[in-house]
Jmol script that loads the backbone (N, CA, C; Angstrom):
load data "model"
ATOM      1  N   MET A   1       0.849  -1.168   0.000  1.00  0.00           N
ATOM      2  CA  MET A   1       0.000   0.000   0.000  1.00  0.00           C
ATOM      3  C   MET A   1       0.901   1.240   0.000  1.00  0.00           C
ATOM      4  N   GLU A   2       0.586   2.168  -0.879  1.00  0.00           N
ATOM      5  CA  GLU A   2       1.343   3.414  -0.966  1.00  0.00           C
ATOM      6  C   GLU A   2       1.078   4.294   0.255  1.00  0.00           C
ATOM      7  N   PHE A   3       1.995   5.240   0.489  1.00  0.00           N
ATOM      8  CA  PHE A   3       1.852   6.122   1.650  1.00  0.00           C
ATOM      9  C   PHE A   3       0.519   6.871   1.633  1.00  0.00           C
ATOM     10  N   GLY A   4       0.163   7.445   0.497  1.00  0.00           N
ATOM     11  CA  GLY A   4      -1.079   8.222   0.403  1.00  0.00           C
ATOM     12  C   GLY A   4      -2.296   7.388   0.738  1.00  0.00           C
ATOM     13  N   GLN A   5      -2.330   6.174   0.212  1.00  0.00           N
ATOM     14  CA  GLN A   5      -3.450   5.280   0.497  1.00  0.00           C
ATOM     15  C   GLN A   5      -3.483   4.911   1.977  1.00  0.00           C
ATOM     16  N   LYS A   6      -2.297   4.676   2.538  1.00  0.00           N
ATOM     17  CA  LYS A   6      -2.206   4.336   3.958  1.00  0.00           C
ATOM     18  C   LYS A   6      -2.721   5.496   4.817  1.00  0.00           C
ATOM     19  N   LEU A   7      -2.301   6.705   4.478  1.00  0.00           N
ATOM     20  CA  LEU A   7      -2.741   7.889   5.225  1.00  0.00           C
ATOM     21  C   LEU A   7      -4.259   8.056   5.125  1.00  0.00           C
ATOM     22  N   LEU A   8      -4.799   7.894   3.938  1.00  0.00           N
ATOM     23  CA  LEU A   8      -6.251   8.000   3.743  1.00  0.00           C
ATOM     24  C   LEU A   8      -6.982   6.961   4.587  1.00  0.00           C
ATOM     25  N   SER A   9      -6.486   5.737   4.558  1.00  0.00           N
ATOM     26  CA  SER A   9      -7.104   4.656   5.322  1.00  0.00           C
ATOM     27  C   SER A   9      -7.067   4.948   6.824  1.00  0.00           C
ATOM     28  N   LEU A  10      -5.921   5.396   7.310  1.00  0.00           N
ATOM     29  CA  LEU A  10      -5.786   5.702   8.739  1.00  0.00           C
ATOM     30  C   LEU A  10      -6.708   6.859   9.147  1.00  0.00           C
ATOM     31  N   ARG A  11      -6.765   7.876   8.294  1.00  0.00           N
ATOM     32  CA  ARG A  11      -7.608   9.041   8.595  1.00  0.00           C
ATOM     33  C   ARG A  11      -9.077   8.625   8.667  1.00  0.00           C
ATOM     34  N   LYS A  12      -9.505   7.797   7.709  1.00  0.00           N
ATOM     35  CA  LYS A  12     -10.914   7.379   7.679  1.00  0.00           C
ATOM     36  C   LYS A  12     -11.240   6.465   8.856  1.00  0.00           C
ATOM     37  N   GLU A  13     -10.266   5.626   9.263  1.00  0.00           N
ATOM     38  CA  GLU A  13     -10.488   4.761  10.434  1.00  0.00           C
ATOM     39  C   GLU A  13     -10.762   5.587  11.677  1.00  0.00           C
ATOM     40  N   LYS A  14     -10.092   6.737  11.783  1.00  0.00           N
ATOM     41  CA  LYS A  14     -10.299   7.612  12.949  1.00  0.00           C
ATOM     42  C   LYS A  14     -11.505   8.519  12.764  1.00  0.00           C
ATOM     43  N   GLY A  15     -12.106   8.502  11.581  1.00  0.00           N
ATOM     44  CA  GLY A  15     -13.283   9.323  11.324  1.00  0.00           C
ATOM     45  C   GLY A  15     -12.961  10.805  11.231  1.00  0.00           C
ATOM     46  N   LEU A  16     -11.777  11.139  10.719  1.00  0.00           N
ATOM     47  CA  LEU A  16     -11.353  12.537  10.608  1.00  0.00           C
ATOM     48  C   LEU A  16     -11.504  13.045   9.181  1.00  0.00           C
ATOM     49  N   SER A  17     -11.783  14.317   9.055  1.00  0.00           N
ATOM     50  CA  SER A  17     -11.761  14.961   7.739  1.00  0.00           C
ATOM     51  C   SER A  17     -10.315  15.380   7.461  1.00  0.00           C
ATOM     52  N   GLN A  18     -10.053  15.738   6.212  1.00  0.00           N
ATOM     53  CA  GLN A  18      -8.712  16.218   5.861  1.00  0.00           C
ATOM     54  C   GLN A  18      -8.379  17.470   6.667  1.00  0.00           C
ATOM     55  N   GLU A  19      -9.363  18.305   6.849  1.00  0.00           N
ATOM     56  CA  GLU A  19      -9.150  19.547   7.599  1.00  0.00           C
ATOM     57  C   GLU A  19      -8.818  19.266   9.070  1.00  0.00           C
ATOM     58  N   GLU A  20      -9.533  18.301   9.673  1.00  0.00           N
ATOM     59  CA  GLU A  20      -9.259  17.959  11.073  1.00  0.00           C
ATOM     60  C   GLU A  20      -7.849  17.360  11.239  1.00  0.00           C
ATOM     61  N   LEU A  21      -7.486  16.488  10.309  1.00  0.00           N
ATOM     62  CA  LEU A  21      -6.139  15.905  10.371  1.00  0.00           C
ATOM     63  C   LEU A  21      -5.089  16.987  10.156  1.00  0.00           C
ATOM     64  N   GLY A  22      -5.339  17.874   9.206  1.00  0.00           N
ATOM     65  CA  GLY A  22      -4.421  18.976   8.960  1.00  0.00           C
ATOM     66  C   GLY A  22      -4.235  19.840  10.199  1.00  0.00           C
ATOM     67  N   GLY A  23      -5.319  20.080  10.934  1.00  0.00           N
ATOM     68  CA  GLY A  23      -5.235  20.858  12.165  1.00  0.00           C
ATOM     69  C   GLY A  23      -4.364  20.158  13.213  1.00  0.00           C
ATOM     70  N   GLN A  24      -4.500  18.850  13.308  1.00  0.00           N
ATOM     71  CA  GLN A  24      -3.696  18.078  14.265  1.00  0.00           C
ATOM     72  C   GLN A  24      -2.202  18.121  13.906  1.00  0.00           C
ATOM     73  N   LEU A  25      -1.922  18.134  12.586  1.00  0.00           N
ATOM     74  CA  LEU A  25      -0.530  18.091  12.119  1.00  0.00           C
ATOM     75  C   LEU A  25       0.025  19.476  11.787  1.00  0.00           C
ATOM     76  N   MET A  26      -0.790  20.514  11.985  1.00  0.00           N
ATOM     77  CA  MET A  26      -0.405  21.899  11.698  1.00  0.00           C
ATOM     78  C   MET A  26      -0.061  22.122  10.225  1.00  0.00           C
ATOM     79  N   VAL A  27      -0.915  21.553   9.353  1.00  0.00           N
ATOM     80  CA  VAL A  27      -0.803  21.789   7.912  1.00  0.00           C
ATOM     81  C   VAL A  27      -2.201  22.062   7.374  1.00  0.00           C
ATOM     82  N   SER A  28      -2.267  22.500   6.136  1.00  0.00           N
ATOM     83  CA  SER A  28      -3.571  22.819   5.549  1.00  0.00           C
ATOM     84  C   SER A  28      -4.268  21.548   5.052  1.00  0.00           C
ATOM     85  N   ARG A  29      -5.564  21.693   4.788  1.00  0.00           N
ATOM     86  CA  ARG A  29      -6.339  20.593   4.223  1.00  0.00           C
ATOM     87  C   ARG A  29      -5.787  20.200   2.861  1.00  0.00           C
ATOM     88  N   GLN A  30      -5.337  21.209   2.087  1.00  0.00           N
ATOM     89  CA  GLN A  30      -4.789  20.956   0.755  1.00  0.00           C
ATOM     90  C   GLN A  30      -3.509  20.104   0.835  1.00  0.00           C
ATOM     91  N   THR A  31      -2.719  20.340   1.847  1.00  0.00           N
ATOM     92  CA  THR A  31      -1.488  19.562   2.018  1.00  0.00           C
ATOM     93  C   THR A  31      -1.827  18.101   2.294  1.00  0.00           C
ATOM     94  N   VAL A  32      -2.797  17.881   3.175  1.00  0.00           N
ATOM     95  CA  VAL A  32      -3.227  16.508   3.463  1.00  0.00           C
ATOM     96  C   VAL A  32      -3.752  15.857   2.192  1.00  0.00           C
ATOM     97  N   SER A  33      -4.516  16.597   1.407  1.00  0.00           N
ATOM     98  CA  SER A  33      -5.054  16.081   0.147  1.00  0.00           C
ATOM     99  C   SER A  33      -3.920  15.688  -0.808  1.00  0.00           C
ATOM    100  N   LYS A  34      -2.900  16.538  -0.930  1.00  0.00           N
ATOM    101  CA  LYS A  34      -1.764  16.232  -1.809  1.00  0.00           C
ATOM    102  C   LYS A  34      -1.018  14.976  -1.337  1.00  0.00           C
ATOM    103  N   TRP A  35      -0.884  14.819  -0.015  1.00  0.00           N
ATOM    104  CA  TRP A  35      -0.224  13.614   0.512  1.00  0.00           C
ATOM    105  C   TRP A  35      -1.026  12.369   0.154  1.00  0.00           C
ATOM    106  N   GLU A  36      -2.355  12.452   0.342  1.00  0.00           N
ATOM    107  CA  GLU A  36      -3.205  11.291   0.069  1.00  0.00           C
ATOM    108  C   GLU A  36      -3.254  10.949  -1.412  1.00  0.00           C
ATOM    109  N   LEU A  37      -3.193  11.959  -2.268  1.00  0.00           N
ATOM    110  CA  LEU A  37      -3.219  11.718  -3.716  1.00  0.00           C
ATOM    111  C   LEU A  37      -1.857  11.305  -4.270  1.00  0.00           C
ATOM    112  N   GLY A  38      -0.821  11.471  -3.463  1.00  0.00           N
ATOM    113  CA  GLY A  38       0.526  11.124  -3.908  1.00  0.00           C
ATOM    114  C   GLY A  38       1.203  12.223  -4.699  1.00  0.00           C
ATOM    115  N   ASP A  39       0.617  13.427  -4.679  1.00  0.00           N
ATOM    116  CA  ASP A  39       1.221  14.555  -5.391  1.00  0.00           C
ATOM    117  C   ASP A  39       2.457  15.081  -4.663  1.00  0.00           C
ATOM    118  N   SER A  40       2.512  14.882  -3.358  1.00  0.00           N
ATOM    119  CA  SER A  40       3.683  15.285  -2.573  1.00  0.00           C
ATOM    120  C   SER A  40       3.802  14.356  -1.374  1.00  0.00           C
ATOM    121  N   THR A  41       4.930  14.444  -0.712  1.00  0.00           N
ATOM    122  CA  THR A  41       5.146  13.631   0.486  1.00  0.00           C
ATOM    123  C   THR A  41       5.560  14.544   1.636  1.00  0.00           C
ATOM    124  N   PRO A  42       5.197  14.172   2.834  1.00  0.00           N
ATOM    125  CA  PRO A  42       5.529  15.027   3.985  1.00  0.00           C
ATOM    126  C   PRO A  42       7.018  14.977   4.329  1.00  0.00           C
ATOM    127  N   GLU A  43       7.466  16.020   4.975  1.00  0.00           N
ATOM    128  CA  GLU A  43       8.839  16.069   5.484  1.00  0.00           C
ATOM    129  C   GLU A  43       8.948  15.093   6.663  1.00  0.00           C
ATOM    130  N   MET A  44      10.184  14.805   7.045  1.00  0.00           N
ATOM    131  CA  MET A  44      10.425  13.826   8.112  1.00  0.00           C
ATOM    132  C   MET A  44       9.728  14.207   9.420  1.00  0.00           C
ATOM    133  N   ASP A  45       9.762  15.479   9.777  1.00  0.00           N
ATOM    134  CA  ASP A  45       9.122  15.884  11.041  1.00  0.00           C
ATOM    135  C   ASP A  45       7.617  15.622  11.003  1.00  0.00           C
ATOM    136  N   LYS A  46       7.006  15.807   9.826  1.00  0.00           N
ATOM    137  CA  LYS A  46       5.569  15.540   9.705  1.00  0.00           C
ATOM    138  C   LYS A  46       5.295  14.030   9.703  1.00  0.00           C
ATOM    139  N   LEU A  47       6.208  13.256   9.085  1.00  0.00           N
ATOM    140  CA  LEU A  47       6.051  11.797   9.114  1.00  0.00           C
ATOM    141  C   LEU A  47       6.069  11.286  10.552  1.00  0.00           C
ATOM    142  N   ILE A  48       6.956  11.855  11.359  1.00  0.00           N
ATOM    143  CA  ILE A  48       7.039  11.456  12.767  1.00  0.00           C
ATOM    144  C   ILE A  48       5.751  11.822  13.493  1.00  0.00           C
ATOM    145  N   LEU A  49       5.246  13.019  13.245  1.00  0.00           N
ATOM    146  CA  LEU A  49       3.974  13.435  13.865  1.00  0.00           C
ATOM    147  C   LEU A  49       2.827  12.513  13.454  1.00  0.00           C
ATOM    148  N   ILE A  50       2.794  12.173  12.168  1.00  0.00           N
ATOM    149  CA  ILE A  50       1.726  11.296  11.665  1.00  0.00           C
ATOM    150  C   ILE A  50       1.811   9.929  12.334  1.00  0.00           C
ATOM    151  N   SER A  51       3.036   9.369  12.396  1.00  0.00           N
ATOM    152  CA  SER A  51       3.174   8.044  13.008  1.00  0.00           C
ATOM    153  C   SER A  51       2.796   8.069  14.484  1.00  0.00           C
ATOM    154  N   GLU A  52       3.156   9.132  15.178  1.00  0.00           N
ATOM    155  CA  GLU A  52       2.785   9.246  16.597  1.00  0.00           C
ATOM    156  C   GLU A  52       1.277   9.437  16.756  1.00  0.00           C
ATOM    157  N   PHE A  53       0.697  10.256  15.870  1.00  0.00           N
ATOM    158  CA  PHE A  53      -0.729  10.524  15.960  1.00  0.00           C
ATOM    159  C   PHE A  53      -1.548   9.250  15.754  1.00  0.00           C
ATOM    160  N   PHE A  54      -1.156   8.436  14.767  1.00  0.00           N
ATOM    161  CA  PHE A  54      -1.892   7.207  14.472  1.00  0.00           C
ATOM    162  C   PHE A  54      -1.353   6.001  15.241  1.00  0.00           C
ATOM    163  N   ASP A  55      -0.319   6.226  16.042  1.00  0.00           N
ATOM    164  CA  ASP A  55       0.268   5.180  16.883  1.00  0.00           C
ATOM    165  C   ASP A  55       0.716   3.957  16.061  1.00  0.00           C
ATOM    166  N   ILE A  56       1.480   4.238  15.006  1.00  0.00           N
ATOM    167  CA  ILE A  56       2.073   3.178  14.206  1.00  0.00           C
ATOM    168  C   ILE A  56       3.545   3.519  13.983  1.00  0.00           C
ATOM    169  N   SER A  57       4.333   2.519  13.599  1.00  0.00           N
ATOM    170  CA  SER A  57       5.753   2.755  13.364  1.00  0.00           C
ATOM    171  C   SER A  57       5.945   3.502  12.044  1.00  0.00           C
ATOM    172  N   LEU A  58       7.085   4.153  11.927  1.00  0.00           N
ATOM    173  CA  LEU A  58       7.404   4.827  10.664  1.00  0.00           C
ATOM    174  C   LEU A  58       7.490   3.816   9.524  1.00  0.00           C
ATOM    175  N   ASP A  59       8.041   2.638   9.807  1.00  0.00           N
ATOM    176  CA  ASP A  59       8.116   1.597   8.774  1.00  0.00           C
ATOM    177  C   ASP A  59       6.741   1.244   8.255  1.00  0.00           C
ATOM    178  N   GLU A  60       5.830   1.017   9.171  1.00  0.00           N
ATOM    179  CA  GLU A  60       4.482   0.651   8.771  1.00  0.00           C
ATOM    180  C   GLU A  60       3.816   1.785   7.997  1.00  0.00           C
ATOM    181  N   LEU A  61       4.064   3.011   8.424  1.00  0.00           N
ATOM    182  CA  LEU A  61       3.478   4.165   7.761  1.00  0.00           C
ATOM    183  C   LEU A  61       4.035   4.337   6.352  1.00  0.00           C
ATOM    184  N   VAL A  62       5.348   4.250   6.223  1.00  0.00           N
ATOM    185  CA  VAL A  62       5.987   4.531   4.932  1.00  0.00           C
ATOM    186  C   VAL A  62       5.950   3.324   3.999  1.00  0.00           C
ATOM    187  N   LYS A  63       6.253   2.156   4.553  1.00  0.00           N
ATOM    188  CA  LYS A  63       6.304   0.947   3.725  1.00  0.00           C
ATOM    189  C   LYS A  63       4.930   0.329   3.525  1.00  0.00           C
ATOM    190  N   GLY A  64       4.035   0.629   4.448  1.00  0.00           N
ATOM    191  CA  GLY A  64       2.678   0.126   4.302  1.00  0.00           C
ATOM    192  C   GLY A  64       2.499  -1.285   4.812  1.00  0.00           C
ATOM    193  N   SER A  65       3.475  -1.820   5.553  1.00  0.00           N
ATOM    194  CA  SER A  65       3.320  -3.161   6.116  1.00  0.00           C
ATOM    195  C   SER A  65       3.851  -3.171   7.524  1.00  0.00           C
ATOM    196  N   ASP A  66       3.319  -4.079   8.291  1.00  0.00           N
ATOM    197  CA  ASP A  66       3.748  -4.206   9.687  1.00  0.00           C
ATOM    198  C   ASP A  66       4.980  -5.086   9.737  1.00  0.00           C
ATOM    199  N   THR A  67       6.124  -4.489  10.059  1.00  0.00           N
ATOM    200  CA  THR A  67       7.382  -5.232  10.084  1.00  0.00           C
ATOM    201  C   THR A  67       7.645  -5.874  11.433  1.00  0.00           C
ATOM    202  N   SER A  68       6.861  -5.584  12.447  1.00  0.00           N
ATOM    203  CA  SER A  68       7.129  -6.168  13.767  1.00  0.00           C
ATOM    204  C   SER A  68       6.948  -7.678  13.742  1.00  0.00           C
ATOM    205  N   ASN A  69       5.952  -8.177  12.977  1.00  0.00           N
ATOM    206  CA  ASN A  69       5.778  -9.627  12.878  1.00  0.00           C
ATOM    207  C   ASN A  69       6.960 -10.267  12.173  1.00  0.00           C
ATOM    208  N   LEU A  70       7.507  -9.580  11.170  1.00  0.00           N
ATOM    209  CA  LEU A  70       8.675 -10.107  10.473  1.00  0.00           C
ATOM    210  C   LEU A  70       9.852 -10.205  11.420  1.00  0.00           C
ATOM    211  N   ASN A  71      10.041  -9.197  12.275  1.00  0.00           N
ATOM    212  CA  ASN A  71      11.146  -9.222  13.233  1.00  0.00           C
ATOM    213  C   ASN A  71      10.997 -10.378  14.205  1.00  0.00           C
ATOM    214  N   ILE A  72       9.787 -10.637  14.654  1.00  0.00           N
ATOM    215  CA  ILE A  72       9.544 -11.749  15.574  1.00  0.00           C
ATOM    216  C   ILE A  72       9.850 -13.067  14.877  1.00  0.00           C
ATOM    217  N   LYS A  73       9.453 -13.206  13.612  1.00  0.00           N
ATOM    218  CA  LYS A  73       9.763 -14.429  12.866  1.00  0.00           C
ATOM    219  C   LYS A  73      11.261 -14.584  12.701  1.00  0.00           C
ATOM    220  N   ASN A  74      11.957 -13.476  12.408  1.00  0.00           N
ATOM    221  CA  ASN A  74      13.410 -13.538  12.257  1.00  0.00           C
ATOM    222  C   ASN A  74      14.085 -13.945  13.550  1.00  0.00           C
ATOM    223  N   ILE A  75      13.588 -13.450  14.677  1.00  0.00           N
ATOM    224  CA  ILE A  75      14.166 -13.821  15.970  1.00  0.00           C
ATOM    225  C   ILE A  75      13.971 -15.311  16.206  1.00  0.00           C
ATOM    226  N   GLY A  76      12.785 -15.810  15.912  1.00  0.00           N
ATOM    227  CA  GLY A  76      12.529 -17.241  16.080  1.00  0.00           C
ATOM    228  C   GLY A  76      13.438 -18.086  15.206  1.00  0.00           C
ATOM    229  N   THR A  77      13.631 -17.653  13.957  1.00  0.00           N
ATOM    230  CA  THR A  77      14.518 -18.367  13.047  1.00  0.00           C
ATOM    231  C   THR A  77      15.946 -18.328  13.560  1.00  0.00           C
ATOM    232  N   SER A  78      16.384 -17.179  14.051  1.00  0.00           N
ATOM    233  CA  SER A  78      17.736 -17.047  14.588  1.00  0.00           C
ATOM    234  C   SER A  78      17.934 -17.950  15.792  1.00  0.00           C
ATOM    235  N   GLU A  79      16.918 -18.009  16.667  1.00  0.00           N
ATOM    236  CA  GLU A  79      17.012 -18.876  17.841  1.00  0.00           C
ATOM    237  C   GLU A  79      17.091 -20.339  17.424  1.00  0.00           C
ATOM    238  N   SER A  80      16.350 -20.729  16.388  1.00  0.00           N
ATOM    239  CA  SER A  80      16.400 -22.101  15.907  1.00  0.00           C
ATOM    240  C   SER A  80      17.788 -22.430  15.363  1.00  0.00           C
ATOM    241  N   LYS A  81      18.354 -21.513  14.588  1.00  0.00           N
ATOM    242  CA  LYS A  81      19.689 -21.730  14.041  1.00  0.00           C
ATOM    243  C   LYS A  81      20.719 -21.823  15.159  1.00  0.00           C
ATOM    244  N   LEU A  82      20.582 -20.974  16.162  1.00  0.00           N
ATOM    245  CA  LEU A  82      21.508 -20.991  17.292  1.00  0.00           C
ATOM    246  C   LEU A  82      21.388 -22.310  18.045  1.00  0.00           C
ATOM    247  N   SER A  83      20.177 -22.794  18.227  1.00  0.00           N
ATOM    248  CA  SER A  83      19.959 -24.071  18.910  1.00  0.00           C
ATOM    249  C   SER A  83      20.622 -25.207  18.138  1.00  0.00           C
ATOM    250  N   ILE A  84      20.478 -25.200  16.821  1.00  0.00           N
ATOM    251  CA  ILE A  84      21.101 -26.226  15.976  1.00  0.00           C
ATOM    252  C   ILE A  84      22.619 -26.137  16.073  1.00  0.00           C
ATOM    253  N   GLN A  85      23.160 -24.913  16.072  1.00  0.00           N
ATOM    254  CA  GLN A  85      24.606 -24.736  16.192  1.00  0.00           C
ATOM    255  C   GLN A  85      25.095 -25.247  17.539  1.00  0.00           C
ATOM    256  N   LYS A  86      24.362 -24.983  18.615  1.00  0.00           N
ATOM    257  CA  LYS A  86      24.753 -25.466  19.938  1.00  0.00           C
ATOM    258  C   LYS A  86      24.773 -26.989  19.968  1.00  0.00           C
ATOM    259  N   LYS A  87      23.763 -27.618  19.355  1.00  0.00           N
ATOM    260  CA  LYS A  87      23.717 -29.076  19.307  1.00  0.00           C
ATOM    261  C   LYS A  87      24.911 -29.617  18.529  1.00  0.00           C
ATOM    262  N   GLY A  88      25.267 -28.954  17.437  1.00  0.00           N
ATOM    263  CA  GLY A  88      26.413 -29.376  16.638  1.00  0.00           C
ATOM    264  C   GLY A  88      27.704 -29.281  17.427  1.00  0.00           C
ATOM    265  N   ILE A  89      27.887 -28.199  18.144  1.00  0.00           N
ATOM    266  CA  ILE A  89      29.083 -28.021  18.972  1.00  0.00           C
ATOM    267  C   ILE A  89      29.113 -29.068  20.071  1.00  0.00           C
ATOM    268  N   TYR A  90      27.986 -29.349  20.682  1.00  0.00           N
ATOM    269  CA  TYR A  90      27.900 -30.365  21.735  1.00  0.00           C
ATOM    270  C   TYR A  90      28.341 -31.725  21.189  1.00  0.00           C
ATOM    271  N   HIS A  91      27.873 -32.100  20.005  1.00  0.00           N
ATOM    272  CA  HIS A  91      28.239 -33.387  19.413  1.00  0.00           C
ATOM    273  C   HIS A  91      29.729 -33.444  19.086  1.00  0.00           C
ATOM    274  N   ILE A  92      30.294 -32.348  18.641  1.00  0.00           N
ATOM    275  CA  ILE A  92      31.729 -32.296  18.345  1.00  0.00           C
ATOM    276  C   ILE A  92      32.529 -32.488  19.633  1.00  0.00           C
ATOM    277  N   ILE A  93      32.125 -31.833  20.697  1.00  0.00           N
ATOM    278  CA  ILE A  93      32.828 -31.978  21.978  1.00  0.00           C
ATOM    279  C   ILE A  93      32.749 -33.422  22.471  1.00  0.00           C
ATOM    280  N   ILE A  94      31.588 -34.027  22.387  1.00  0.00           N
ATOM    281  CA  ILE A  94      31.426 -35.425  22.808  1.00  0.00           C
ATOM    282  C   ILE A  94      32.334 -36.327  21.968  1.00  0.00           C
ATOM    283  N   LEU A  95      32.402 -36.094  20.678  1.00  0.00           N
ATOM    284  CA  LEU A  95      33.260 -36.886  19.795  1.00  0.00           C
ATOM    285  C   LEU A  95      34.728 -36.734  20.189  1.00  0.00           C
ATOM    286  N   LEU A  96      35.170 -35.510  20.471  1.00  0.00           N
ATOM    287  CA  LEU A  96      36.555 -35.270  20.877  1.00  0.00           C
ATOM    288  C   LEU A  96      36.875 -35.960  22.204  1.00  0.00           C
ATOM    289  N   VAL A  97      35.946 -35.934  23.146  1.00  0.00           N
ATOM    290  CA  VAL A  97      36.150 -36.613  24.435  1.00  0.00           C
ATOM    291  C   VAL A  97      36.282 -38.116  24.217  1.00  0.00           C
ATOM    292  N   LYS A  98      35.447 -38.680  23.351  1.00  0.00           N
ATOM    293  CA  LYS A  98      35.532 -40.114  23.059  1.00  0.00           C
ATOM    294  C   LYS A  98      36.876 -40.458  22.422  1.00  0.00           C
ATOM    295  N   ILE A  99      37.312 -39.662  21.448  1.00  0.00           N
ATOM    296  CA  ILE A  99      38.600 -39.902  20.793  1.00  0.00           C
ATOM    297  C   ILE A  99      39.739 -39.818  21.802  1.00  0.00           C
ATOM    298  N   PHE A 100      39.710 -38.806  22.673  1.00  0.00           N
ATOM    299  CA  PHE A 100      40.735 -38.645  23.695  1.00  0.00           C
ATOM    300  C   PHE A 100      40.738 -39.858  24.634  1.00  0.00           C
ATOM    301  N   GLY A 101      39.564 -40.324  25.017  1.00  0.00           N
ATOM    302  CA  GLY A 101      39.455 -41.501  25.884  1.00  0.00           C
ATOM    303  C   GLY A 101      40.033 -42.738  25.235  1.00  0.00           C
ATOM    304  N   ILE A 102      39.727 -42.939  23.959  1.00  0.00           N
ATOM    305  CA  ILE A 102      40.261 -44.098  23.232  1.00  0.00           C
ATOM    306  C   ILE A 102      41.782 -44.008  23.143  1.00  0.00           C
ATOM    307  N   LEU A 103      42.322 -42.829  22.841  1.00  0.00           N
ATOM    308  CA  LEU A 103      43.773 -42.660  22.770  1.00  0.00           C
ATOM    309  C   LEU A 103      44.424 -42.929  24.127  1.00  0.00           C
ATOM    310  N   LEU A 104      43.802 -42.476  25.180  1.00  0.00           N
ATOM    311  CA  LEU A 104      44.320 -42.710  26.526  1.00  0.00           C
ATOM    312  C   LEU A 104      44.316 -44.204  26.850  1.00  0.00           C
ATOM    313  N   LEU A 105      43.268 -44.913  26.487  1.00  0.00           N
ATOM    314  CA  LEU A 105      43.169 -46.352  26.698  1.00  0.00           C
ATOM    315  C   LEU A 105      44.253 -47.086  25.906  1.00  0.00           C
ATOM    316  N   ILE A 106      44.445 -46.689  24.640  1.00  0.00           N
ATOM    317  CA  ILE A 106      45.488 -47.306  23.812  1.00  0.00           C
ATOM    318  C   ILE A 106      46.855 -47.068  24.439  1.00  0.00           C
ATOM    319  N   ASP A 107      47.123 -45.859  24.892  1.00  0.00           N
ATOM    320  CA  ASP A 107      48.410 -45.550  25.540  1.00  0.00           C
ATOM    321  C   ASP A 107      48.608 -46.416  26.771  1.00  0.00           C
ATOM    322  N   PHE A 108      47.573 -46.600  27.575  1.00  0.00           N
ATOM    323  CA  PHE A 108      47.661 -47.426  28.774  1.00  0.00           C
ATOM    324  C   PHE A 108      47.949 -48.880  28.403  1.00  0.00           C
ATOM    325  N   LEU A 109      47.261 -49.392  27.363  1.00  0.00           N
ATOM    326  CA  LEU A 109      47.484 -50.776  26.929  1.00  0.00           C
ATOM    327  C   LEU A 109      48.905 -50.965  26.400  1.00  0.00           C
ATOM    328  N   VAL A 110      49.412 -50.000  25.631  1.00  0.00           N
ATOM    329  CA  VAL A 110      50.785 -50.078  25.112  1.00  0.00           C
ATOM    330  C   VAL A 110      51.769 -50.085  26.277  1.00  0.00           C
ATOM    331  N   MET A 111      51.548 -49.304  27.296  1.00  0.00           N
ATOM    332  CA  MET A 111      52.434 -49.259  28.457  1.00  0.00           C
ATOM    333  C   MET A 111      52.429 -50.607  29.193  1.00  0.00           C
ATOM    334  N   ILE A 112      51.258 -51.219  29.354  1.00  0.00           N
ATOM    335  CA  ILE A 112      51.165 -52.523  30.021  1.00  0.00           C
ATOM    336  C   ILE A 112      51.903 -53.578  29.201  1.00  0.00           C
ATOM    337  N   ILE A 113      51.688 -53.573  27.881  1.00  0.00           N
ATOM    338  CA  ILE A 113      52.382 -54.545  27.025  1.00  0.00           C
ATOM    339  C   ILE A 113      53.891 -54.343  27.105  1.00  0.00           C
ATOM    340  N   TYR A 114      54.339 -53.106  27.109  1.00  0.00           N
ATOM    341  CA  TYR A 114      55.777 -52.808  27.219  1.00  0.00           C
ATOM    342  C   TYR A 114      56.356 -53.387  28.504  1.00  0.00           C
ATOM    343  N   PHE A 115      55.668 -53.180  29.628  1.00  0.00           N
ATOM    344  CA  PHE A 115      56.166 -53.694  30.910  1.00  0.00           C
ATOM    345  C   PHE A 115      56.127 -55.220  30.970  1.00  0.00           C
ATOM    346  N   ILE A 116      55.139 -55.829  30.327  1.00  0.00           N
ATOM    347  CA  ILE A 116      55.066 -57.298  30.303  1.00  0.00           C
ATOM    348  C   ILE A 116      56.226 -57.863  29.495  1.00  0.00           C
ATOM    349  N   VAL A 117      56.489 -57.266  28.338  1.00  0.00           N
ATOM    350  CA  VAL A 117      57.555 -57.754  27.460  1.00  0.00           C
ATOM    351  C   VAL A 117      58.932 -57.460  28.058  1.00  0.00           C
ATOM    352  N   ASN A 118      59.176 -56.275  28.536  1.00  0.00           N
ATOM    353  CA  ASN A 118      60.495 -55.849  29.008  1.00  0.00           C
ATOM    354  C   ASN A 118      60.683 -56.000  30.520  1.00  0.00           C
ATOM    355  N   GLY A 119      59.676 -56.266  31.220  1.00  0.00           N
ATOM    356  CA  GLY A 119      59.763 -56.377  32.669  1.00  0.00           C
ATOM    357  C   GLY A 119      59.694 -54.999  33.308  1.00  0.00           C
ATOM    358  N   PHE A 120      59.400 -55.009  34.585  1.00  0.00           N
ATOM    359  CA  PHE A 120      59.311 -53.755  35.316  1.00  0.00           C
ATOM    360  C   PHE A 120      60.711 -53.274  35.672  1.00  0.00           C
ATOM    361  N   PRO A 121      60.958 -51.952  35.627  1.00  0.00           N
ATOM    362  CA  PRO A 121      62.291 -51.465  35.989  1.00  0.00           C
ATOM    363  C   PRO A 121      62.548 -51.691  37.492  1.00  0.00           C
ATOM    364  N   THR A 122      63.803 -52.010  37.784  1.00  0.00           N
ATOM    365  CA  THR A 122      64.145 -52.248  39.193  1.00  0.00           C
ATOM    366  C   THR A 122      65.077 -51.207  39.731  1.00  0.00           C
TER     367      THR A 122
END
end "model"
wireframe off; spacefill off
backbone 0.3
color backbone group
């Protein structure tokens, strides 16, 4: 949805005329009309006033979509990836511990065989 259409929709939801909205934003009715028709766009300070007045984010106002749900989905996806990475690291650590244990056992067996073959030092 374009900015002008979004502004028109928000204004009508609140039951305001162009003149009433213009009064709230300290602009003329004609300016509000130009914004809604797409003939001009408001300055940043007016965009901030509009977003505060309608209690929506600037992203939602300008882009015409609610990005907060996207952020929540991204956080969930990031947490899932992090969980998978943690599981992968855990499995690698377990594998390294097993390898170290096997090497230690082999070293112990080689030492026992050495002492059996060569006898214990006196």
